C-alpha positions in Angstrom: 11.5 189.1 76.2 14.2 185.7 75.1 17.2 186.9 74.1 19.3 184.8 71.6 20.8 182.9 74.5 17.7 182.3 76.2 16.7 180.0 73.0 18.4 177.1 72.7 19.6 176.3 68.8 18.9 172.9 67.5 21.2 173.6 65.3 25.0 175.3 66.0 27.7 176.5 64.0 29.7 174.1 63.2 33.3 174.4 65.0 36.4 175.1 63.1 38.9 172.4 63.4 42.6 173.0 62.1 43.7 171.0 59.4 46.7 171.1 57.3 44.0 173.0 54.5 44.0 175.9 56.3 47.3 176.3 56.6 49.1 179.2 54.8 52.7 178.2 55.1 54.2 180.5 57.8 54.2 179.4 62.0 53.5 182.6 63.2 50.3 182.8 60.8 49.5 179.8 61.1 49.5 179.9 65.0 47.7 183.2 65.3 45.0 181.8 63.3 44.3 178.4 65.9 43.7 181.2 68.7 40.9 182.6 66.9 39.4 179.1 66.0 40.0 178.5 69.9 38.2 181.6 70.5 35.6 181.2 67.9 35.0 177.6 69.6 34.2 178.8 72.9 31.7 181.0 71.7 29.7 178.5 70.3 30.2 176.3 73.3 28.6 179.7 74.6 25.5 179.6 72.3 23.3 177.2 73.9 24.7 177.4 77.2 22.2 178.8 80.5 23.7 182.8 82.1 26.8 182.9 80.0 26.0 186.4 78.2 28.7 187.7 79.9 31.5 185.1 78.9 30.5 185.9 75.3 30.7 189.5 75.9 34.0 188.6 76.7 35.2 186.1 74.3 34.0 188.8 71.6 35.5 191.1 72.7 39.2 189.1 73.1 38.7 187.8 69.9 38.7 191.5 68.8 41.4 192.6 70.3 43.5 189.1 69.3 42.0 190.3 65.5 44.2 193.3 65.5 47.3 191.8 66.9 47.3 189.5 64.1 46.2 191.4 61.5 49.4 194.2 62.3 52.2 191.0 62.1 49.9 190.2 59.1 50.2 193.6 57.4 54.2 193.6 58.5 55.1 190.3 56.9 53.1 191.5 53.5 54.9 194.3 53.6 58.0 192.2 53.9 57.6 190.5 50.8 56.2 193.6 48.4 52.7 191.7 48.2 51.1 194.2 45.4 47.6 193.3 46.4 48.2 194.2 50.2 45.8 197.7 50.2 42.9 195.5 49.2 43.9 192.9 52.2 44.1 195.7 54.3 40.1 197.0 53.5 39.5 193.6 53.9 40.7 193.4 58.0 39.4 197.0 58.0 35.7 196.1 57.5 36.3 192.9 59.6 37.3 195.4 62.7 34.3 197.3 62.0 31.8 194.6 62.1 32.7 193.0 65.1 33.1 196.3 66.9 30.2 196.8 65.9 28.8 193.9 67.8 31.0 194.9 71.0 29.5 197.8 71.2 25.7 196.6 70.9 26.3 194.9 74.6 26.3 197.8 75.8 22.8 199.3 73.9 19.1 198.4 74.4 19.4 196.1 71.5 22.4 193.8 71.8 23.4 191.7 69.3 22.0 188.7 67.8 25.0 185.9 68.9 23.8 183.6 66.7 24.1 185.4 63.9 27.0 187.0 65.5 28.8 183.3 65.6 28.3 182.8 62.1 29.3 185.9 60.7 33.0 185.1 62.5 32.8 181.3 60.9 31.8 182.2 57.1 34.3 185.3 57.7 37.2 183.1 59.0 37.1 180.0 57.1 36.5 182.2 53.7 39.6 184.8 54.3 42.1 182.1 55.4 41.7 180.0 52.8 40.7 182.0 50.2 42.4 185.8 50.6 45.6 184.8 53.1 46.6 181.7 50.7 47.0 184.8 48.1 50.8 186.2 49.2 51.7 183.6 49.9 51.1 182.0 46.8 53.2 185.1 45.7 56.0 184.8 48.1 56.3 181.0 46.5 55.8 181.4 42.9 59.7 183.3 42.4 61.2 180.2 44.7 59.3 177.2 42.6 59.8 179.5 38.9 63.5 179.4 39.9 63.2 175.4 40.3 61.6 175.1 36.9 63.4 177.1 35.5 66.7 175.7 37.2 65.3 171.9 36.2 64.5 173.6 33.0 67.8 174.3 31.6 69.3 170.8 32.0 66.6 168.5 30.7 67.0 167.3 27.1 64.3 165.6 24.9 66.3 162.6 25.0 66.6 162.9 28.7 62.4 163.1 28.3 61.9 160.4 25.8 64.4 157.8 28.0 62.8 159.1 31.6 58.9 158.2 29.9 60.1 154.8 28.9 60.1 154.1 33.0 56.4 154.3 32.9 53.1 152.8 32.1 51.5 155.7 33.0 51.6 158.7 31.9 54.0 161.0 33.1 54.8 164.9 33.0 58.7 164.8 32.7 61.2 167.4 31.8 63.8 164.7 31.2 66.7 166.5 33.6 68.8 163.6 34.7 68.0 162.3 38.2 72.0 163.4 39.6 71.1 167.4 38.4 67.8 167.5 40.1 69.3 166.6 43.2 72.0 168.9 43.0 69.1 171.8 42.0 67.5 170.7 44.9 70.3 170.5 47.3 71.0 174.1 46.2 67.6 176.0 46.0 67.1 174.8 49.6 69.8 176.0 50.7 69.1 179.6 48.9 65.6 179.9 50.6 65.4 182.6 53.1 62.9 180.9 55.4 63.5 176.9 56.1 60.7 177.3 58.5 59.1 173.7 58.5 55.5 174.9 57.7 57.1 177.1 55.1 59.4 174.2 53.5 56.0 172.1 53.2 53.9 174.5 51.5 56.6 174.8 49.3 56.2 171.1 48.9 53.0 171.0 48.4 52.9 173.3 45.5 55.6 171.0 44.0 53.1 168.3 44.4 50.9 170.0 42.9 52.4 170.9 39.6 52.2 167.5 38.7 56.1 167.6 37.4 58.2 165.0 38.2 61.7 165.9 38.9 59.6 168.7 40.6 58.2 165.8 43.0 61.6 164.5 43.5 62.6 168.4 45.1 59.3 168.1 47.2 60.3 164.7 48.5 64.4 166.1 49.3 63.1 169.4 51.0 60.1 166.7 53.0 62.8 164.3 54.3 65.1 167.2 54.9 63.2 168.5 57.9 63.0 164.9 59.4 64.7 166.2 62.5 61.3 168.1 63.1 58.4 165.8 62.3 55.6 165.5 64.8 53.1 163.0 64.9 50.5 165.5 63.5 52.0 165.4 60.5 50.9 162.1 59.3 48.0 163.7 58.0 49.4 165.9 55.6 51.8 163.0 54.5 49.1 160.9 53.5 47.1 164.0 52.1 50.1 164.1 49.2 50.0 160.3 48.9 46.2 160.6 48.1 46.1 163.6 46.4 49.4 163.9 44.9 51.3 160.9 43.6 50.5 159.5 40.9 53.3 157.3 39.6 56.0 154.8 41.4 59.1 156.8 41.2 57.6 159.5 43.3 55.6 157.4 45.9 58.9 155.2 45.8 60.9 158.7 47.1 58.7 159.7 49.3 57.6 156.6 51.2 61.3 155.3 51.3 62.9 158.2 53.1 60.0 160.6 54.4 56.9 158.3 55.5 59.9 156.0 56.5 61.3 158.1 58.6 58.5 159.4 60.7 57.6 155.4 61.3 60.6 155.0 62.4 59.9 157.6 64.9 56.2 156.4 65.6 55.3 153.1 65.0 51.6 152.9 66.1 51.3 154.6 62.3 51.8 151.3 61.4 48.4 150.2 62.1 47.4 153.3 59.5 49.2 151.6 57.2 47.4 149.0 56.9 44.1 150.6 56.1 46.2 151.7 53.2 45.8 148.4 52.0 42.6 148.7 51.6 42.8 151.9 50.0 40.5 152.0 46.2 44.1 154.4 45.1 46.7 151.9 43.7 49.8 154.7 45.1 48.0 154.8 48.7 48.4 150.5 49.0 51.8 150.6 47.3 52.9 152.7 49.8 51.5 150.9 52.9 54.6 148.7 51.6 57.4 150.8 50.2 57.4 152.7 53.5 58.4 149.8 55.0 61.4 149.1 52.7 64.6 150.2 55.0 63.1 149.1 58.2 62.5 145.8 56.7 66.7 146.0 55.3 67.3 146.4 59.4 65.1 143.5 60.4 62.5 146.0 62.5 58.9 145.5 61.9 58.9 141.8 61.0 55.5 141.0 62.3 53.9 143.4 60.1 55.4 143.4 57.4 54.2 140.1 57.3 50.7 140.9 57.9 50.4 143.8 55.3 51.8 141.5 52.7 48.8 139.2 53.4 46.4 141.9 53.6 47.1 142.7 50.0 48.3 139.3 49.3 45.9 138.4 46.0 46.3 142.4 45.0 45.1 142.3 41.0 47.4 145.2 40.8 50.7 144.6 39.1 52.4 148.2 41.2 51.0 146.9 44.3 52.0 143.3 43.6 55.7 144.6 42.8 55.4 147.5 46.0 55.0 144.5 48.8 57.0 142.1 46.9 59.9 144.2 46.9 58.7 145.1 50.7 59.2 140.8 51.1 62.6 140.9 49.4 63.6 143.7 51.6 62.9 141.6 54.9 64.9 138.7 53.5 67.8 140.2 53.8 67.5 139.2 57.9 64.9 137.1 57.6 65.8 134.9 54.9 63.7 131.4 56.6 60.6 133.4 57.4 59.8 134.8 54.0 60.6 131.6 52.5 58.4 130.1 54.1 55.9 133.0 54.0 56.2 132.5 50.0 55.9 128.7 50.0 53.0 128.5 52.0 50.6 131.2 49.8 52.4 130.5 46.8 49.0 129.0 45.1 47.2 132.5 45.2 50.3 134.7 45.3 50.7 136.4 42.3 53.8 135.5 40.5 55.3 138.7 40.3 55.2 139.3 43.8 56.8 135.8 44.6 59.6 136.8 42.1 60.0 140.0 43.7 60.0 138.4 46.8 62.5 135.4 46.7 65.2 137.7 44.5 67.5 137.6 47.0 67.0 134.2 48.5 69.5 131.3 48.1 69.0 129.6 45.3 67.5 126.5 46.3 65.1 128.2 48.1 64.5 129.8 45.0 64.1 126.8 43.3 61.6 125.2 46.1 59.7 128.3 46.3 59.4 129.0 42.4 58.1 125.1 41.9 54.7 125.3 40.4 54.9 128.6 39.9 54.1 128.4 35.8 
């Protein structure tokens, strides 16, 4: 009689690749989940390997043991934040352990477990538990922090400030009406009050602030993300790109985040400029603008000159005025260290370059250069 490992499966369960969507915002918990994913992925490899039943049994035992250790740490954390639904969560852990213990015990019987079925169970359980259950206790912890920030901003907002702020945008914005200086002070104060300044925890809060869609709260998110610049790693690019794609919906948030956080990141790892060039083809206007405004500060300082001109060329005839202003601003910044090069770039392309972009690009050039650049631009 053939066992499940004697039969080659045409379609193996997919492996679980870690990405930011699995992060609950606590490093030690995320690290445990990464280890569990790694064990699971090795079990998937076993399904179509010859003579690997013993290896599979060992991996399943390791996963069960590691899960017990992980659940213990997780439940201790939930008690520490007074999570009200800890009892329900603990029962879910117990049900999981019973199921995996059964699979383990079946290896010592005449009817060993269906390994394919076991792997599918583990895949579905861990994905659903992390994405829909674990996130609940971190959301509970974050809700109090987010409410305090929101209340603080609302306390200094005015109807006049709201009306005045809305005039700066063509698109609809959700705005409380607080002064930028007041928001900065609130951001600084509440960052100092954070009991947990671990990067994953802060980034999780930033994501919630972005997701709320309120302009002033997005400024807090931009500030907090940039405060952790010394802890940036290459893998953070995926998260930053996700934020830009999904939560940035106006020029103010785009420029605040990209000038500082993305600009700092690009300074650390210039190879990611290749990704900015890909952004120029995005259907999302704010992603395209981000490709340019992420290089504003390096442009002023004379860095990445060739890349800046290449990005400007890629967006040269873009029809969106926010994108035109974005790359025009990038060229204007570049004109400080390289006035002749920017002048030449504009003159050679002024027949097709949008007037908005051209006007932005030449704003800081000497008057004589401006006159020549603007000729026949009616």
